[in-house]
C-alpha positions as CSV (number, residue, x, y, z in Angstrom):
1,X,1.7,17.4,24.5
2,X,1.9,18.7,21.0
3,X,-1.2,19.0,18.8
4,X,-1.2,18.1,15.1
5,X,-3.8,20.0,13.1
6,X,-2.3,19.9,9.6
7,X,-0.6,17.2,7.5
8,X,1.2,17.7,4.2
9,X,-0.8,16.2,1.3
10,X,2.2,15.1,-0.7
11,X,4.3,13.7,2.2
12,X,1.4,11.5,3.4
13,X,0.7,10.4,-0.2
14,X,4.3,9.4,-0.7
15,X,4.5,7.6,2.6
16,X,1.2,5.7,1.9
17,X,2.4,4.8,-1.6
18,X,5.7,3.4,-0.2
19,X,4.0,1.4,2.5
20,X,1.3,0.0,0.2
21,X,3.9,-0.9,-2.5
22,X,5.6,-3.1,0.2
23,X,2.2,-4.7,0.9
24,X,1.7,-5.2,-2.8
25,X,5.1,-6.9,-3.1
26,X,4.2,-9.4,-0.4
27,X,0.8,-10.0,-2.0
28,X,2.5,-10.4,-5.4
29,X,5.0,-13.0,-4.0
30,X,2.2,-15.0,-2.4
31,X,0.1,-14.8,-5.6
32,X,3.0,-15.8,-7.9
33,X,4.5,-18.6,-5.9
34,X,1.1,-19.9,-4.7
35,X,-0.1,-20.1,-8.3
36,X,3.1,-21.8,-9.4
37,X,2.8,-24.4,-6.6
38,X,-0.9,-24.9,-7.4
39,X,-0.1,-25.4,-11.1
40,X,2.7,-27.8,-10.4
41,X,0.5,-29.9,-8.0
42,X,-2.7,-29.9,-10.0
43,X,-1.3,-30.3,-13.6
44,X,2.2,-31.5,-13.0
45,X,3.8,-28.7,-15.0
46,X,3.8,-25.0,-15.4
47,X,2.0,-23.2,-18.2
48,X,1.5,-19.7,-19.6
49,X,-0.7,-18.8,-16.7
50,X,2.1,-19.4,-14.3
51,X,4.4,-17.1,-16.3
52,X,1.7,-14.4,-16.2
53,X,1.3,-14.9,-12.5
54,X,4.9,-13.9,-12.0
55,X,4.0,-10.5,-13.6
56,X,2.1,-9.9,-10.4
57,X,5.6,-9.3,-8.9
58,X,5.6,-6.1,-10.9
59,X,2.0,-5.3,-11.3
60,X,0.7,-5.6,-7.7
61,X,3.3,-3.3,-6.1
62,X,2.7,-0.7,-8.7
63,X,-1.1,-0.9,-8.4
64,X,-1.0,-0.9,-4.6
65,X,1.4,2.1,-4.7
66,X,-1.0,4.1,-6.9
67,X,-4.0,3.4,-4.8
68,X,-2.0,4.0,-1.6
69,X,-0.9,7.4,-2.9
70,X,-4.4,8.4,-3.8
71,X,-5.8,7.3,-0.5
72,X,-3.0,9.0,1.4
73,X,-3.8,12.3,-0.4
74,X,-7.5,11.9,0.4
75,X,-6.7,11.0,4.0
76,X,-4.5,14.1,4.5
77,X,-7.2,16.3,2.9
78,X,-9.9,14.9,5.2
79,X,-7.7,15.2,8.2
80,X,-6.9,18.8,7.4
81,X,-10.6,19.6,7.0
82,X,-11.8,17.8,10.1
83,X,-8.9,18.0,12.7
84,X,-9.1,21.8,13.4
85,X,-12.8,21.5,14.3
86,X,-12.1,18.7,16.8
87,X,-8.8,19.8,18.2
88,X,-6.4,17.7,16.1
89,X,-4.4,14.8,17.5
90,X,-2.3,15.1,20.6
91,X,1.1,13.4,20.5
92,X,3.9,13.4,23.1
93,X,7.4,14.1,21.6
94,X,10.6,13.4,23.5
95,X,13.9,15.0,22.6
């Protein structure tokens, strides 16, 4: 068993930003296309709100990535402060 007691701040922040941007893309797709379908069903046409909803395809991944990066940095910082006191995390590595 190998013990992890330290995590790089920047590497975890980048990983979290990447993962959260993917989640943001999925949420943006659901929001944009869900809004378009709702507008089409309720009013029978698309309007400016529908066009703005498609900006979620850009805005949500960006916002999620920023928040994910910040949270990843904070998580690494907290892990590095707490893990040495409690023995870290044990993982089994295979060659």
